[in-house]
C-alpha positions, -999 to +999 in steps of 0.1 A: +446+569-087+457+595-061+444+590-026+419+616-014+427+626+022+412+649+047+434+654+077+425+673+109+453+691+127+440+699+162+471+720+170+473+729+207+435+725+213+414+701+234+420+684+267+422+646+268+384+644+277+375+669+249+397+652+224+383+617+231+347+630+227+357+648+195+373+616+182+343+595+190+320+619+171+344+618+141+346+580+142+308+576+144+302+599+115+331+586+094+308+560+078+291+589+060+323+597+041+329+581+007+351+549+010+378+564-013+384+594+010+409+588+038+404+605+072+433+614+095+432+633+129+463+647+146+456+655+183+482+668+208+508+643+220+492+641+255+461+623+242+473+604+212+468+571+230+433+578+243+422+593+209+436+562+191+414+540+213+384+561+206+390+557+168+394+519+170+373+501+145+367+532+124+383+543+091+400+573+108+438+571+111+458+587+138+487+612+133+511+631+154+516+668+148+554+666+148+583+643+158+619+646+171+649+645+148+666+619+170+656+584+179+663+586+216+685+603+242+689+634+263+664+656+244+640+668+271+605+675+259+609+657+225+589+628+213+605+602+190+590+584+160+591+551+179+571+566+207+546+579+182+543+546+164+539+527+197+507+546+205+491+537+172+500+566+149+503+559+112+513+594+102+531+625+114+528+661+102+561+678+095+572+713+085+540+731+095+543+768+090+538+773+128+568+750+135+589+768+109+579+803+121+577+799+159+603+772+165+629+778+138+624+745+121+647+743+091+645+722+059+677+705+071+660+694+103+629+683+083+651+660+062+662+642+093+627+640+107+614+626+075+641+600+073+633+588+108+595+588+102+598+568+070+622+543+086+596+538+114+569+531+089+551+563+094+534+583+066+546+619+064+524+650+056+550+676+047+538+712+047+550+738+024+538+774+017+545+811+015+539+840+037+518+870+026+548+892+018+563+865-003+531+861-023+527+898-028+563+900-040+555+873-066+579+848-048+554+821-039+564+797-066+601+801-057+594+796-020+573+765-025+598+750-050+627+756-026+609+739+003+599+709-018+634+705-033+653+711+000+635+682+017+620+658-008+649+658-033+668+639-006+645+609-009+638+582-035+608+576-057+599+546-035+599+569-004+575+593-021+548+566-019+546+574+018+548+611+016+519+636+012+524+673+006+502+699+022+503+733+006+494+759+032+493+796+022+505+810+055+485+842+049+453+821+049+458+802+081+435+813+109+429+846+092+396+837+075+412+844+042+413+816+016+431+813-017+407+812-045+402+778-061+421+790-091+450+803-070+451+770-051+449+749-082+477+769-098+502+763-070+492+727-065+498+720-102+532+738-099+542+717-068+533+686-087+556+697-116+584+703-091+580+667-079+579+655-115+612+672-123+630+650-099+609+618-097+591+617-131+555+622-141+542+589-128+554+595-092+541+631-093+507+620-106+504+594-078+513+619-050+485+634-030+487+672-025+464+687+001+452+723+006+458+737+040+445+772+041+412+779+059+393+751+042+358+748+056+324+733+046+315+764+026+345+763+002+357+726+003+336+714-026+350+741-049+385+735-038+383+697-040+369+699-076+402+712-088+423+687-107+454+689-085+438+693-051+435+659-034+420+669-001+428+692+028+448+697+060+421+712+082+428+734+112+399+752+130+372+733+112+386+700+124+377+709+160+340+704+152+332+669+141+302+679+119+323+705+100+352+680+095+329+653+082+311+678+060+344+688+044+353+652+038+320+646+021+327+674-003+344+653-029 
């Protein structure tokens, strides 16, 4: 049975005080979420440790939003997988469209980051997805297939047990636009088939694939009802505990 996961990416939002309060609210309300649904939050690096303490004793897991592609050394401003693991993270998000777009993150770099994260015992939420012009040109399948193959085809079937894919239609992030449930299901099923081509049907069926495009309480139930959508990577709605929990209760 595929794991159902709702992960909150806080991006560059909240101060340490705000983040701890948000984490406490999520932790307190997490008991309302069905036991089979996993919860993950990814605050900024500066308050990972404090947020981790606020989540202690709850079902909510801690994630980083990124990691370095080196283990240590003269890389000013970077944060290594060992540093992330040491403050209690069980996950890291990699390849988010904002990292690809604003910071030039390449598939080659993501391979290195994923290797380091897995070696450190971290779960990886790998983001893939197309821009508006790519969808309008009918290239969304090609873009998603290329991103999956360029990164995940470097790994083993065993590695895949610790990797989750998040499909994020870039045109639906922070725009208020959302892919229809049919559009989302279509691309999720396609991504699962791309995984199956390399690793076989069993591995593909076991892999969780999350939807990451303006998922909110009003549309989560319809999205999560789709056969190949196993949860969400939530942005703006994750900054309000009641909305985040309501989304998680939508299964």
